[in-house]
All heavy atoms as an XYZ file, in Angstrom:
911
protein
N     134.142    112.845    129.999
C     132.962    112.103    129.898
C     131.804    113.032    129.504
O     131.593    114.004    130.232
C     132.649    111.356    131.195
C     133.729    110.425    131.627
C     133.608    110.136    133.114
O     132.558    110.092    133.695
O     134.678    109.934    133.739
N     131.117    112.683    128.481
C     129.983    113.471    127.985
C     128.738    112.677    127.897
O     128.827    111.447    127.532
C     130.309    114.127    126.656
O     131.548    114.846    126.780
C     129.209    114.985    126.127
N     127.630    113.211    128.189
C     126.333    112.544    128.112
C     125.234    113.492    127.685
O     125.316    114.726    127.955
C     125.969    111.844    129.307
N     124.266    113.032    126.949
C     123.120    113.768    126.597
C     121.879    113.358    127.365
O     121.670    112.210    127.565
C     122.829    113.638    125.063
C     123.890    114.316    124.248
O     124.338    115.412    124.482
N     124.395    113.578    123.264
N     121.084    114.334    127.769
C     119.825    114.015    128.530
C     118.711    114.894    127.979
O     118.923    116.082    127.647
C     120.069    114.444    129.993
C     121.165    113.699    130.617
C     122.438    114.337    130.742
C     121.048    112.455    131.242
C     123.511    113.779    131.361
C     122.084    111.826    131.797
C     123.323    112.488    131.924
N     117.538    114.310    127.947
C     116.301    115.140    127.625
C     115.490    115.189    128.865
O     115.308    114.126    129.501
C     115.528    114.469    126.466
C     116.159    114.590    125.129
C     115.287    114.059    124.001
O     114.007    113.883    124.243
O     115.773    113.797    122.932
N     115.017    116.369    129.222
C     114.160    116.490    130.309
C     113.352    117.758    130.292
O     113.760    118.677    129.543
C     115.018    116.447    131.632
C     115.987    117.579    131.747
C     115.760    118.716    132.321
C     117.298    117.382    131.217
C     116.717    119.758    132.409
C     118.259    118.395    131.299
C     117.950    119.597    131.894
N     112.251    117.819    131.010
C     111.398    118.991    130.984
C     111.927    119.920    132.020
O     112.323    119.615    133.133
C     110.043    118.439    131.272
C     110.207    117.280    132.132
C     111.588    116.662    131.690
N     111.772    121.218    131.758
C     111.848    122.310    132.804
C     110.604    123.116    132.789
O     109.798    122.999    131.809
C     113.013    123.303    132.334
C     114.449    122.808    132.418
C     115.408    123.853    131.908
C     114.829    122.396    133.873
N     110.354    123.860    133.908
C     109.118    124.590    133.874
C     109.470    126.062    134.076
O     110.335    126.407    134.803
C     108.221    124.107    135.061
C     107.555    122.799    134.714
C     108.187    121.617    135.217
C     106.418    122.706    133.969
C     107.658    120.421    134.922
C     105.914    121.418    133.706
C     106.481    120.305    134.154
N     108.776    126.866    133.265
C     109.048    128.352    133.351
C     108.467    128.915    134.600
O     107.675    128.220    135.298
C     108.421    129.032    132.105
O     106.955    128.952    132.211
C     108.884    128.416    130.743
N     108.631    130.150    134.869
C     108.104    130.879    135.942
C     106.523    130.837    135.876
O     105.913    130.799    136.906
C     108.567    132.311    135.953
C     108.253    133.179    137.102
C     108.934    134.512    137.008
C     108.789    135.302    138.253
N     109.454    136.569    138.157
N     106.001    130.758    134.661
C     104.574    130.712    134.465
C     104.044    129.207    134.500
O     102.968    128.958    134.029
C     104.154    131.327    133.136
C     104.552    132.790    133.173
O     104.591    133.439    134.208
O     104.967    133.301    131.974
N     104.894    128.337    134.834
C     104.585    126.847    134.941
C     104.310    126.277    133.493
O     103.570    125.275    133.403
C     103.365    126.643    135.807
C     103.727    126.925    137.285
C     104.927    126.117    137.826
O     104.917    124.908    137.826
N     105.933    126.824    138.280
N     104.872    126.805    132.471
C     104.859    126.234    131.212
C     105.953    125.256    130.984
O     107.110    125.527    131.492
C     104.858    127.299    130.107
C     103.633    128.157    130.079
C     103.599    129.136    128.867
O     104.052    128.736    127.861
O     103.162    130.209    129.156
N     105.674    124.157    130.339
C     106.756    123.183    130.174
C     107.625    123.540    128.976
O     107.161    123.903    127.914
C     106.045    121.811    129.909
C     107.076    120.679    129.645
C     106.371    119.382    129.210
N     107.274    118.330    128.904
C     107.401    117.139    129.448
N     106.463    116.797    130.379
N     108.282    116.322    129.040
N     108.906    123.334    129.183
C     109.975    123.519    128.106
C     110.839    122.264    128.128
O     111.375    121.878    129.109
C     110.809    124.770    128.402
C     111.939    124.926    127.344
C     110.000    126.000    128.496
N     110.810    121.635    126.951
C     111.718    120.424    126.846
C     113.089    120.867    126.459
O     113.355    121.653    125.528
C     111.124    119.481    125.771
C     109.869    118.871    126.241
O     109.812    118.126    127.289
O     108.797    118.974    125.576
N     114.076    120.247    127.140
C     115.482    120.644    127.004
C     116.288    119.438    126.614
O     116.140    118.358    127.262
C     116.009    121.296    128.269
C     117.531    121.597    128.164
C     115.245    122.624    128.522
N     117.230    119.559    125.681
C     118.262    118.588    125.485
C     119.482    119.153    126.031
O     120.006    120.241    125.655
C     118.462    118.387    124.003
C     119.589    117.431    123.543
C     119.451    115.995    124.142
C     119.819    117.408    122.039
N     120.131    118.455    127.013
C     121.322    118.913    127.715
C     122.471    118.052    127.361
O     122.443    116.816    127.447
C     121.060    118.927    129.204
C     122.249    119.373    130.095
C     122.429    120.845    129.892
C     122.026    118.957    131.486
N     123.552    118.650    126.880
C     124.820    117.996    126.684
C     125.687    118.322    127.951
O     126.078    119.531    128.110
C     125.477    118.485    125.441
C     126.785    117.846    125.173
O     127.835    118.287    125.698
N     126.854    116.748    124.473
N     125.964    117.338    128.721
C     126.712    117.567    129.984
C     128.058    116.859    129.889
O     128.269    115.716    129.480
C     125.867    116.993    131.151
N     129.067    117.647    130.420
C     130.431    117.110    130.429
C     130.995    117.387    131.827
O     130.843    118.409    132.386
C     131.293    117.910    129.378
O     130.735    117.806    128.059
C     132.709    117.447    129.367
N     131.750    116.413    132.291
C     132.278    116.522    133.651
C     133.468    117.530    133.616
O     134.151    117.616    132.614
C     132.801    115.191    134.186
O     133.674    114.651    133.203
C     131.644    114.224    134.382
N     133.637    118.248    134.686
C     134.783    119.128    134.857
C     135.718    118.456    135.912
O     135.276    117.902    136.821
C     134.321    120.512    135.465
C     133.491    121.211    134.483
C     133.045    122.599    135.000
N     134.286    123.402    135.286
C     134.328    124.396    136.136
N     133.240    124.712    136.810
N     135.454    125.020    136.381
N     136.994    118.507    135.571
C     137.914    117.837    136.434
C     139.100    118.843    136.888
O     139.409    119.720    136.171
C     138.546    116.668    135.774
C     137.530    115.625    135.407
C     138.159    114.360    134.690
N     137.175    113.365    134.429
C     136.809    112.401    135.159
N     137.448    112.225    136.376
N     135.918    111.528    134.823
N     139.609    118.539    138.080
C     140.797    119.321    138.503
C     142.093    118.755    137.952
O     142.008    117.796    137.188
C     140.847    119.410    139.983
C     140.992    118.060    140.729
O     141.432    117.059    140.033
O     140.766    117.989    141.913
N     143.198    119.287    138.291
C     144.420    118.859    137.741
C     144.765    117.410    138.080
O     145.500    116.723    137.301
C     145.626    119.736    138.305
C     145.547    121.145    137.743
C     146.666    121.995    138.287
C     146.529    123.439    137.840
N     147.540    124.331    138.374
N     144.189    116.817    139.129
C     144.505    115.498    139.560
C     143.448    114.501    138.820
O     143.525    113.291    139.041
C     144.426    115.309    141.056
C     145.553    115.915    141.832
C     145.392    117.436    141.892
O     144.265    117.970    142.030
N     146.507    118.166    141.859
N     142.560    115.035    138.071
C     141.530    114.215    137.397
C     140.321    113.942    138.219
O     139.392    113.137    137.826
N     140.209    114.569    139.348
C     139.026    114.346    140.176
C     137.790    115.201    139.588
O     138.019    116.384    139.211
C     139.219    114.854    141.628
C     140.328    114.003    142.226
O     140.346    112.751    142.170
N     141.278    114.724    142.844
N     136.717    114.694    139.560
C     135.475    115.361    139.120
C     135.139    116.478    140.169
O     134.981    116.190    141.353
C     134.218    114.471    138.890
C     134.604    113.384    137.840
C     133.035    115.265    138.621
C     133.523    112.350    137.622
N     135.050    117.699    139.569
C     134.740    118.809    140.461
C     133.443    119.489    140.110
O     132.950    120.392    140.798
C     135.869    119.899    140.474
C     137.176    119.262    141.117
C     136.134    120.400    139.143
N     132.845    119.003    139.084
C     131.557    119.668    138.617
C     131.158    119.110    137.290
O     131.750    118.208    136.719
N     130.128    119.752    136.770
C     129.586    119.464    135.449
C     129.266    120.724    134.702
O     128.826    121.709    135.315
C     128.307    118.600    135.627
C     127.703    118.337    134.215
C     128.536    117.289    136.275
N     129.553    120.745    133.421
C     129.238    121.818    132.593
C     128.145    121.359    131.592
O     128.316    120.255    131.043
C     130.448    122.378    131.820
C     130.010    123.426    130.805
C     131.497    122.909    132.698
N     127.079    122.004    131.462
C     126.019    121.616    130.569
C     125.640    122.715    129.608
O     125.628    123.900    129.953
N     125.338    122.318    128.357
C     124.918    123.191    127.375
C     123.558    122.675    126.871
O     123.474    121.506    126.496
C     125.869    123.214    126.113
C     125.326    124.146    125.043
C     127.196    123.713    126.560
N     122.563    123.492    127.023
C     121.141    123.038    126.794
C     120.637    123.622    125.490
O     121.134    124.646    125.000
N     119.655    122.975    124.927
C     118.982    123.414    123.730
C     117.462    123.141    123.942
O     117.038    122.137    124.358
C     119.463    122.623    122.563
C     118.823    122.924    121.274
C     119.352    122.022    120.124
O     120.229    121.195    120.314
N     118.805    122.229    118.929
N     116.669    124.199    123.655
C     115.223    124.102    123.723
C     114.713    123.259    122.592
O     114.847    123.614    121.398
C     114.613    125.509    123.707
C     113.087    125.542    123.806
O     112.449    124.434    123.816
O     112.482    126.570    123.933
N     114.099    122.108    122.875
C     113.632    121.208    121.885
C     112.110    121.055    121.959
O     111.552    120.071    121.399
C     114.345    119.806    121.942
C     114.181    119.197    123.309
C     115.837    119.959    121.578
C     114.564    117.760    123.391
N     111.457    122.002    122.536
C     110.037    121.964    122.742
C     109.279    121.783    121.478
O     108.388    120.851    121.409
C     109.555    123.194    123.466
O     110.252    123.359    124.709
C     108.057    123.132    123.846
N     109.534    122.609    120.493
C     108.820    122.474    119.222
C     109.133    121.187    118.553
O     108.223    120.569    117.941
C     109.167    123.698    118.333
C     108.640    125.010    118.767
C     107.118    124.967    118.975
O     106.419    124.518    118.025
O     106.639    125.442    120.052
N     110.360    120.731    118.566
C     110.692    119.468    117.996
C     109.903    118.283    118.577
O     109.330    117.448    117.964
C     112.216    119.176    118.068
C     112.643    117.892    117.324
C     113.979    117.425    117.670
N     113.958    116.577    118.879
C     114.959    116.155    119.560
N     116.178    116.551    119.249
N     114.828    115.418    120.554
N     109.791    118.317    119.968
C     109.039    117.283    120.628
C     107.494    117.318    120.276
O     106.916    116.322    120.126
C     109.182    117.431    122.152
C     110.622    117.207    122.673
C     111.081    115.859    122.567
C     110.622    115.017    123.744
N     111.140    113.633    123.719
N     107.012    118.530    120.151
C     105.579    118.646    119.719
C     105.395    118.110    118.318
O     104.482    117.397    118.044
C     105.143    120.130    119.762
C     104.937    120.666    121.112
C     104.522    122.152    121.086
C     104.421    122.688    122.444
N     104.153    124.192    122.406
N     106.333    118.387    117.433
C     106.231    117.904    116.037
C     106.377    116.374    116.032
O     105.619    115.683    115.321
C     107.367    118.513    115.240
C     107.393    118.098    113.760
C     106.457    118.578    112.890
C     108.364    117.273    113.313
C     106.457    118.200    111.562
C     108.429    116.929    111.914
C     107.410    117.357    111.073
N     107.308    115.830    116.795
C     107.439    114.341    116.867
C     106.189    113.637    117.309
O     105.733    112.653    116.875
C     108.663    113.997    117.775
C     109.981    114.323    117.206
C     111.155    114.156    118.155
O     110.894    113.878    119.352
O     112.302    114.277    117.704
N     105.539    114.333    118.343
C     104.281    113.736    118.841
C     103.218    113.779    117.829
O     102.462    112.848    117.652
N     103.153    114.837    117.067
C     102.131    114.990    116.018
C     102.419    113.915    114.892
O     101.405    113.280    114.411
C     102.133    116.371    115.411
C     101.136    116.603    114.303
C      99.650    116.423    114.743
O      99.334    116.413    115.974
O      98.799    116.272    113.889
N     103.616    113.784    114.521
C     104.023    112.700    113.524
C     103.603    111.326    114.042
O     103.035    110.497    113.243
C     105.507    112.731    113.240
C     106.021    113.843    112.292
C     107.520    113.716    112.188
C     105.401    113.687    110.927
N     103.833    111.029    115.240
C     103.426    109.740    115.843
C     102.008    109.531    115.799
O     101.430    108.506    115.434
C     104.020    109.718    117.298
C     103.771    108.284    117.868
C     104.465    108.173    119.260
O     105.546    108.716    119.424
O     103.784    107.597    120.123
N     101.187    110.612    116.077
C      99.743    110.520    116.048
C      99.255    110.216    114.663
O      98.375    109.349    114.470
C      99.117    111.783    116.594
C      97.617    111.679    116.721
C      96.965    113.088    116.923
N      97.147    113.929    115.817
C      96.480    113.881    114.595
N      95.606    112.906    114.403
N      96.706    114.782    113.679
N      99.819    110.949    113.668
C      99.379    110.724    112.299
C      99.749    109.372    111.804
O      98.978    108.714    111.139
C     100.045    111.863    111.352
C      99.850    111.577    109.895
C      99.456    113.241    111.687
N     100.966    108.871    112.197
C     101.365    107.562    111.766
C     100.408    106.480    112.322
O     100.055    105.533    111.648
C     102.830    107.307    112.222
N      99.959    106.639    113.545
C      99.041    105.713    114.239
C      97.694    105.767    113.510
O      97.047    104.763    113.297
C      98.863    106.061    115.682
C     100.012    105.559    116.577
C      99.790    105.887    118.028
C     100.962    105.534    118.872
N     100.761    105.946    120.260
N      97.195    107.044    113.140
C      95.977    107.126    112.359
C      95.996    106.424    111.072
O      95.093    105.756    110.658
C      95.582    108.556    112.221
C      95.165    109.264    113.490
O      94.914    108.569    114.495
O      95.065    110.532    113.503
N      97.112    106.596    110.343
C      97.314    106.010    109.056
C      97.343    104.457    109.151
O      96.819    103.711    108.328
C      98.552    106.545    108.325
C      98.441    107.950    107.825
C      99.756    108.384    107.270
C      97.406    108.085    106.785
N      98.047    103.985    110.237
C      98.175    102.536    110.454
C      96.745    101.988    110.680
O      96.393    100.960    110.118
C      99.055    102.270    111.638
C      99.033    100.884    112.161
C      99.525     99.695    111.348
N     100.503     99.987    110.362
C     100.638     99.401    109.183
N      99.677     98.530    108.800
N     101.535     99.678    108.381
N      95.972    102.669    111.461
C      94.545    102.222    111.744
C      93.720    102.239    110.467
O      92.973    101.275    110.261
C      93.876    103.060    112.870
N      93.846    103.264    109.631
C      93.180    103.333    108.425
C      93.518    102.199    107.477
O      92.664    101.553    106.948
C      93.455    104.665    107.697
C      92.750    104.911    106.368
C      91.200    104.987    106.610
C      93.308    106.207    105.737
N      94.782    101.888    107.320
C      95.211    100.794    106.548
C      94.721     99.455    107.029
O      94.145     98.627    106.283
C      96.776    100.790    106.370
C      97.232    102.018    105.514
C      97.303     99.491    105.765
C      98.756    102.241    105.539
N      94.870     99.310    108.320
C      94.525     97.965    108.941
C      93.068     97.694    108.873
O      92.561     96.558    108.783
C      94.979     97.882    110.376
C      96.454     97.662    110.493
O      97.113     97.304    109.522
O      96.977     97.859    111.609
N      92.211     98.750    108.916
C      90.764     98.534    108.935
C      90.073     98.813    107.602
O      88.836     98.734    107.495
C      90.077     99.391    110.006
O      90.374    100.776    109.668
C      90.718     99.098    111.386
N      90.815     99.070    106.552
C      90.280     99.374    105.183
C      89.443     98.167    104.712
O      89.840     97.031    105.031
C      91.369     99.680    104.217
N      88.394     98.414    104.048
C      87.591     97.346    103.442
C      88.073     96.868    102.057
O      87.312     96.385    101.309
C      86.119     97.838    103.408
C      85.145     96.681    103.240
O      85.454     95.619    103.658
N      84.007     96.949    102.632
N      89.376     96.983    101.875
C      90.025     96.594    100.628
C      91.367     96.059    100.954
O      92.012     96.547    101.894
C      90.114     97.806     99.695
N      91.809     95.095    100.238
C      93.182     94.560    100.523
C      94.183     95.637    100.209
O      94.139     96.225     99.121
C      93.328     93.307     99.615
C      92.293     93.564     98.560
C      91.173     94.386     99.175
N      95.140     95.876    101.126
C      96.253     96.828    100.877
C      97.473     96.025    101.170
O      97.654     95.411    102.199
C      96.133     98.038    101.753
C      94.801     98.815    101.419
C      97.350     98.925    101.563
C      94.528     99.970    102.353
N      98.394     96.082    100.129
C      99.701     95.382    100.384
C     100.742     96.261     99.735
O     100.528     97.066     98.921
C      99.717     93.996     99.856
C      99.388     93.847     98.388
C     100.414     93.933     97.476
C      98.141     93.693     97.985
C     100.156     93.843     96.111
C      97.853     93.563     96.659
C      98.830     93.648     95.682
N     102.002     96.116    100.201
C     103.089     96.794     99.625
C     104.324     95.948     99.590
O     104.418     94.963    100.304
N     105.228     96.321     98.647
C     106.454     95.612     98.509
C     107.607     96.590     98.542
O     107.447     97.781     98.219
C     106.555     94.812     97.212
C     106.330     95.649     95.996
C     105.498     93.620     97.282
C     106.477     94.936     94.709
N     108.760     96.106     98.841
C     109.971     96.978     98.787
C     110.647     96.828     97.441
O     110.010     96.202     96.510
C     110.946     96.553     99.900
C     111.577     95.168     99.755
O     111.408     94.608     98.680
O     112.127     94.679    100.755
N     111.747     97.432     97.187
C     112.368     97.510     95.875
C     112.833     96.068     95.387
O     113.054     95.900     94.255
C     113.584     98.430     95.920
C     114.696     97.949     96.769
C     115.871     98.944     96.744
C     116.995     98.462     97.611
N     118.155     99.296     97.529
N     112.881     95.113     96.261
C     113.237     93.724     95.921
C     111.954     92.883     95.705
O     112.153     91.645     95.467
C     114.173     93.116     97.018
C     115.379     93.916     97.167
O     116.051     94.229     96.125
N     115.831     94.279     98.267
N     110.855     93.456     95.825
C     109.603     92.701     95.642
C     109.137     91.905     96.881
O     108.278     91.157     96.805
N     109.776     92.227     98.019
C     109.378     91.529     99.233
C     108.253     92.314     99.964
O     108.270     93.527    100.056
C     110.657     91.438    100.202
C     111.844     90.806     99.632
C     112.930     90.747    100.674
C     111.536     89.389     99.066
N     107.303     91.562    100.372
C     106.126     92.108    101.087
C     106.514     92.813    102.342
O     107.177     92.302    103.220
C     105.076     91.022    101.310
C     103.884     91.636    102.078
C     104.638     90.375    100.100
N     106.122     94.152    102.411
C     106.375     94.843    103.701
C     105.137     95.512    104.242
O     105.147     96.174    105.267
C     107.506     95.923    103.412
C     107.107     96.905    102.413
O     105.917     97.011    101.871
N     108.051     97.706    101.954
N     103.978     95.249    103.597
C     102.706     95.810    104.022
C     101.668     94.738    103.638
O     101.631     94.204    102.542
C     102.371     97.134    103.467
C     101.132     97.701    103.993
C     101.208     98.054    105.451
O     102.152     98.759    105.879
O     100.307     97.535    106.160
N     100.747     94.415    104.627
C      99.695     93.389    104.419
C      98.615     93.655    105.393
O      98.731     93.347    106.564
C     100.276     92.049    104.576
C      99.543     90.908    103.978
C      98.667     90.007    104.703
C      99.517     90.399    102.685
N      98.182     89.126    103.876
C      98.635     89.280    102.626
C     100.091     90.868    101.490
C      98.380     88.583    101.478
C      99.850     90.108    100.333
C      99.055     89.008    100.318
N      97.554     94.266    104.943
C      96.485     94.699    105.918
C      95.533     93.565    106.249
O      95.661     92.483    105.757
C      95.755     95.949    105.478
C      94.754     95.693    104.372
O      94.713     94.644    103.686
N      93.864     96.631    104.200
N      94.622     93.804    107.144
C      93.718     92.817    107.647
C      92.845     92.244    106.561
O      92.577     90.975    106.471
C      92.777     93.393    108.740
C      93.623     93.746    110.012
O      94.702     93.245    110.189
N      93.103     94.579    110.810
N      92.379     93.089    105.563
C      91.566     92.642    104.512
C      92.360     91.724    103.533
O      91.854     90.688    103.066
C      90.933     93.758    103.714
C      89.906     93.378    102.695
C      88.824     92.407    103.270
C      87.497     93.180    103.481
N      86.426     92.343    103.778
N      93.588     91.979    103.296
C      94.450     91.171    102.498
C      94.601     89.779    103.168
O      94.485     88.720    102.522
C      95.856     91.796    102.215
N      94.785     89.760    104.461
C      94.915     88.478    105.201
C      93.589     87.746    105.192
O      93.558     86.506    104.976
C      95.267     88.810    106.683
N      92.466     88.461    105.299
C      91.153     87.836    105.236
C      90.850     87.081    103.982
O      90.450     85.961    103.908
C      90.040     88.838    105.495
C      88.623     88.325    105.554
C      87.586     89.465    105.677
O      87.851     90.432    106.422
O      86.566     89.297    104.995
N      91.134     87.818    102.837
C      90.736     87.199    101.536
C      91.775     86.138    101.063
O      91.384     85.252    100.341
C      90.446     88.240    100.455
C      91.720     88.981    100.112
C      89.335     89.206    100.915
C      91.543     89.954     98.930
N      93.016     86.254    101.524
C      94.011     85.246    101.046
C      94.228     84.173    102.025
O      94.814     83.137    101.660
C      95.399     85.968    100.800
O      95.882     86.406    102.032
C      95.311     87.116     99.809
N      93.793     84.313    103.268
C      94.009     83.427    104.364
C      95.423     83.285    104.753
O      95.841     82.451    105.554
C      93.480     82.006    103.952
C      92.063     81.946    103.493
C      91.075     82.188    104.575
C      89.658     81.851    104.193
N      88.925     82.994    103.655
N      96.298     84.271    104.290
C      97.636     84.300    104.673
C      97.803     85.475    105.688
O      97.381     86.597    105.445
C      98.640     84.620    103.580
C      98.910     83.439    102.620
C      98.340     83.454    101.353
C      99.705     82.428    102.994
C      98.606     82.474    100.560
C      99.922     81.341    102.219
C      99.378     81.400    100.907
N      98.257     85.147    106.923
C      98.450     86.215    107.946
C      99.570     87.175    107.515
O     100.437     86.819    106.680
C      98.745     85.653    109.248
O     100.105     85.063    109.312
N      99.651     88.333    108.147
C     100.780     89.241    107.937
C     102.044     88.619    108.180
O     102.985     88.781    107.459
C     100.491     90.513    108.783
C     101.480     91.609    108.456
C     101.173     92.855    109.265
O     101.720     92.900    110.368
N     100.439     93.759    108.725
N     102.122     87.873    109.249
C     103.381     87.169    109.662
C     103.835     86.172    108.629
O     105.050     86.042    108.418
C     103.220     86.468    111.018
N     102.915     85.528    107.932
C     103.209     84.508    106.958
C     103.760     85.135    105.644
O     104.491     84.510    104.918
C     101.945     83.687    106.603
C     101.518     82.753    107.678
C     100.287     82.091    107.412
O      99.249     82.758    107.143
O     100.305     80.861    107.441
N     103.357     86.378    105.376
C     103.807     86.991    104.034
C     104.902     88.031    104.191
O     105.685     88.202    103.187
C     102.593     87.633    103.347
C     101.569     86.599    103.043
C     101.993     88.773    104.116
N     105.035     88.616    105.328
C     106.082     89.718    105.376
C     107.503     89.154    105.167
O     107.822     88.135    105.629
C     106.053     90.327    106.804
C     104.988     91.405    106.951
C     105.569     92.691    107.518
C     104.509     93.756    107.454
N     104.849     94.760    108.429
N     108.189     89.812    104.268
C     109.542     89.477    103.849
C     109.596     88.480    102.797
O     110.676     88.074    102.328
N     108.409     87.932    102.333
C     108.375     86.946    101.228
C     108.237     87.703     99.931
O     107.654     88.785     99.822
C     107.228     86.038    101.405
C     107.173     85.235    102.745
C     108.105     84.100    102.693
C     107.962     83.111    103.839
N     107.797     83.623    105.141
N     108.682     87.064     98.810
C     108.598     87.674     97.474
C     107.147     87.517     97.049
O     106.602     86.443     96.905
C     109.490     86.932     96.532
C     109.565     87.621     95.188
O     108.615     87.581     94.419
N     110.665     88.290     94.879
N     106.492     88.690     96.746
C     105.110     88.674     96.333
C     104.853     87.882     95.055
O     103.958     87.006     95.053
C     104.599     90.157     96.117
C     103.138     90.315     95.725
C     102.184     89.889     96.905
C     102.839     91.736     95.272
N     105.602     88.109     94.074
C     105.384     87.395     92.764
C     105.735     85.888     92.846
O     104.880     85.083     92.492
C     106.236     88.046     91.566
C     106.081     87.246     90.314
C     105.795     89.494     91.395
N     106.824     85.556     93.405
C     107.200     84.163     93.616
C     106.182     83.332     94.439
O     105.947     82.149     94.109
C     108.601     84.039     94.164
C     109.682     84.421     93.218
O     109.426     84.650     92.051
O     110.801     84.632     93.733
N     105.759     83.885     95.512
C     104.946     83.152     96.495
C     103.452     83.327     96.370
O     102.666     82.359     96.726
C     105.316     83.553     97.937
C     106.811     83.302     98.192
C     107.117     81.865     98.333
C     108.561     81.617     98.774
N     108.942     80.231     98.761
N     102.921     84.469     95.856
C     101.514     84.741     95.945
C     100.749     85.099     94.655
O      99.571     85.236     94.725
C     101.298     85.825     96.977
C     101.949     85.497     98.330
C     103.119     86.194     98.665
C     101.453     84.557     99.189
C     103.754     85.851     99.884
C     102.056     84.301    100.388
C     103.242     84.926    100.751
N     101.505     85.199     93.614
C     100.842     85.524     92.313
C     100.657     84.192     91.521
O     101.654     83.381     91.478
C     101.685     86.527     91.503
C     101.863     87.853     92.290
C     101.089     86.824     90.134
C     100.660     88.617     92.572
N      99.540     84.039     90.932
C      99.278     82.843     90.147
C     100.197     82.762     88.965
O     100.643     83.781     88.422
C      97.861     82.654     89.663
O      97.525     83.828     88.893
C      96.901     82.623     90.916
N     100.568     81.482     88.510
C     101.471     81.200     87.475
C     101.236     82.014     86.151
O     102.161     82.522     85.606
C     101.494     79.732     87.145
C     102.624     79.306     86.181
S     104.286     79.783     86.812
C     104.509     78.565     88.110
N     100.029     82.134     85.757
C      99.745     82.827     84.464
C      99.998     84.284     84.502
O     100.225     84.884     83.437
C      98.287     82.563     84.012
C      97.134     83.209     84.835
C      96.634     82.322     85.928
O      97.288     81.372     86.337
O      95.464     82.617     86.389
N     100.145     84.860     85.665
C     100.455     86.308     85.811
C     101.933     86.566     86.178
O     102.337     87.724     86.162
C      99.555     86.974     86.796
C      98.177     87.141     86.289
C      97.172     86.140     86.669
C      97.763     88.159     85.445
C      95.875     86.264     86.212
C      96.483     88.262     85.006
C      95.565     87.342     85.367
O      94.233     87.464     84.890
N     102.704     85.576     86.415
C     104.113     85.806     86.856
C     104.940     86.306     85.680
O     105.905     87.023     85.941
C     104.700     84.453     87.351
C     104.163     84.093     88.719
C     104.902     82.943     89.256
C     104.352     82.649     90.653
N     105.086     81.541     91.299
N     104.646     86.038     84.383
C     105.468     86.476     83.333
C     104.887     87.767     82.688
O     105.461     88.435     81.872
C     105.517     85.437     82.190
O     104.214     85.059     81.801
C     106.238     84.196     82.682
N     103.716     88.223     83.164
C     103.117     89.386     82.623
C     103.728     90.687     82.987
O     104.515     90.726     83.969
C     101.636     89.444     82.987
């Protein structure tokens, strides 16, 4: 039986170190658990990087949502995957109403559909 755990350890100087531990049970000849063997990896820098990425993503989300211009996006199939507050305000379609819908089929006027 093997399991992975993430947890903090503290150094002698009381600095936090994030560790990823892969733990495996040790068994005797009869199959009884007699202990655990763990192999750890320092993931402190990775955790800091992940935290910074999350902060930047939140900042970008806030910028998009509060922009004073409509911002929308589509995936490779033409389905709406981004619709900011200004787009919702000027079209009167909420984000929930447009997400996953085909932009051209549903929201572009007829004269521009063939352009």
